[in-house]
C-alpha positions in Angstrom: -1.2 11.1 -3.9 2.5 11.7 -3.1 5.6 10.0 -4.3 7.7 9.1 -1.3 11.3 10.1 -0.7 13.5 10.7 2.2 14.0 14.4 2.8 17.2 16.2 3.7 19.1 14.8 6.6 21.5 12.6 4.7 22.7 9.2 5.7 21.6 9.5 9.3 17.9 9.7 8.4 18.3 6.9 5.8 19.9 4.8 8.5 17.0 5.4 10.9 14.5 4.5 8.2 16.4 1.3 7.5 16.3 0.5 11.2 12.5 1.0 11.2 12.2 -1.3 8.1 14.3 -3.9 9.8 12.1 -3.8 13.0 9.0 -4.3 10.8 10.5 -7.2 8.9 11.6 -8.8 12.1 8.2 -8.2 13.7 9.7 -6.4 16.6 7.0 -3.9 17.6 8.8 -2.7 20.7 12.0 -1.9 18.7 9.9 -0.1 16.1 8.1 2.0 18.7 11.5 2.8 20.3 12.9 4.0 17.0 9.8 6.2 16.5 10.3 7.7 19.9 14.0 8.3 19.2 13.2 10.2 16.1 9.5 11.3 16.5 9.3 13.2 13.3 10.9 10.5 11.1 7.6 9.7 9.4 7.1 13.3 8.5 10.4 13.3 6.5 8.7 11.8 3.4 8.6 14.3 0.6 8.0 14.5 -3.2 10.9 13.3 -5.3 12.8 10.0 -5.5 10.7 6.8 -4.9 11.3 4.7 -1.8 9.4 2.2 0.3 8.1 3.9 3.4 7.8 2.0 6.7 4.0 1.7 5.8 4.9 0.1 2.5 7.1 -2.5 4.3 4.5 -3.2 7.0 1.7 -3.5 4.4 3.7 -5.9 2.2 4.7 -8.1 5.2 1.2 -8.2 6.6 2.0 -6.7 10.0 -1.2 -5.1 11.1 0.0 -3.7 14.4 2.8 -1.8 12.6 0.4 -0.4 10.1 -1.9 0.8 12.9 1.1 2.4 14.7 2.3 4.2 11.6 -1.1 5.4 10.6 -1.8 6.7 14.1 1.3 8.9 13.8 1.2 9.8 10.1 -2.1 8.9 8.3 -0.9 10.8 5.2 1.5 8.0 4.4 -1.4 6.0 3.0 -1.1 8.2 -0.1 2.7 7.9 -0.7 3.7 5.9 -3.7 6.9 3.8 -4.1 9.2 3.5 -7.1 6.5 1.5 -9.1 3.9 4.1 -8.0 2.4 1.5 -5.7 0.6 2.7 -2.6 0.7 0.6 0.6 -2.9 -0.4 -0.5 -1.5 -1.8 -3.8 1.0 -4.0 -1.8 -1.5 -5.2 0.8 -4.0 -6.0 -2.0 -1.5 -8.0 -4.0 -0.5 -9.9 -0.9 -4.1 -10.6 0.2 -3.7 -8.9 3.6 -7.4 -8.2 4.2 -7.1 -6.6 7.6 -4.5 -4.2 6.4 -6.6 -3.4 3.3 -9.4 -2.5 5.6 -7.2 -0.4 7.8 -5.7 1.5 4.8 -9.1 2.1 3.2 -10.5 3.4 6.4 -8.0 6.2 6.2 -8.6 7.1 2.5 -11.2 5.3 0.3 -9.9 7.2 -2.7 -6.8 5.0 -2.7 -9.0 2.1 -4.0 -8.7 3.6 -7.4 -5.2 5.0 -7.3 -3.2 4.1 -10.4 0.3 2.6 -10.4 2.9 3.0 -13.2 1.0 0.5 -15.3 -2.4 2.2 -14.6 -3.4 -0.6 -12.4 -5.5 -0.1 -9.3 -5.3 -2.2 -6.1 -8.3 -4.1 -7.6 -6.3 -5.1 -10.6 -3.6 -6.5 -8.4 -6.0 -8.4 -6.2 -7.7 -9.9 -9.2 -4.3 -10.9 -10.7 -3.3 -12.7 -7.5 -6.7 -14.3 -6.9 -7.4 -12.4 -3.7 -11.2 -12.6 -3.8 -11.8 -11.3 -0.2 -9.6 -8.3 -0.8 -11.3 -7.7 -4.2 -14.8 -7.8 -2.5 -13.7 -5.4 0.2 -12.3 -2.9 -2.4 -15.5 -3.1 -4.4 -17.4 -2.5 -1.2 -15.3 0.5 0.0 -14.6 2.2 -3.3 -16.3 5.5 -4.0 -16.5 4.5 -7.7 -19.4 2.5 -9.1 -18.9 -1.3 -9.7 -19.4 -0.6 -13.4 -16.5 1.9 -13.4 -14.3 -0.5 -11.4 -15.0 -3.5 -13.7 -14.2 -1.5 -16.8 -11.1 0.3 -15.6 -8.2 -0.6 -17.9 -4.5 -0.7 -17.4 -2.0 0.6 -19.9 -2.3 -2.6 -21.9 -6.1 -2.3 -22.0 -6.8 -5.1 -19.5 -9.7 -4.9 -17.1 -9.6 -6.7 -13.7 -11.5 -9.6 -15.4 -9.0 -9.9 -18.2 -6.1 -10.0 -15.7 -7.9 -12.6 -13.5 -8.5 -14.9 -16.5 -5.0 -14.4 -17.9 -3.6 -15.4 -14.5 -6.0 -18.4 -14.2 -7.5 -16.8 -11.1 -11.1 -17.8 -12.0 -12.4 -17.7 -8.5 -12.4 -13.9 -8.6 -14.6 -14.0 -11.6 -17.6 -15.3 -9.7 
């Protein structure tokens, strides 16, 4: 997994990334595609260093599937980039309950089902905390780890997904 940052290029590149983010938030796919065409290698400017939200993080959080597909078509490696909390796009989509995006991201890298954030939580932990049962089921189905390993994975506070679901009164995910 990589931690995302904007590479060299200064303010101009940051401005272009901001414009991409705005197009995603505004659900303007045409403007987004145009920005990608204007600077075709912008998605490749992600490097190890300072944490940011990549365009894929923004699209995953907001639930914009067409943007996710467009980004992954051009730069599938972004599925592994972590933001400032060490959340992958899969962490964000899982917490928000965006099942179609979870499916798309997992199809690019199933290992991300068990990627750890800064609190040693996987996307499964976040789905359980938020009561996103369909997402949780999909992550269990797609993960390369055994259900036993997934159920017993603990965050930094020693909480399993079951502990977090109960603590957050998300009892439907316990079934």
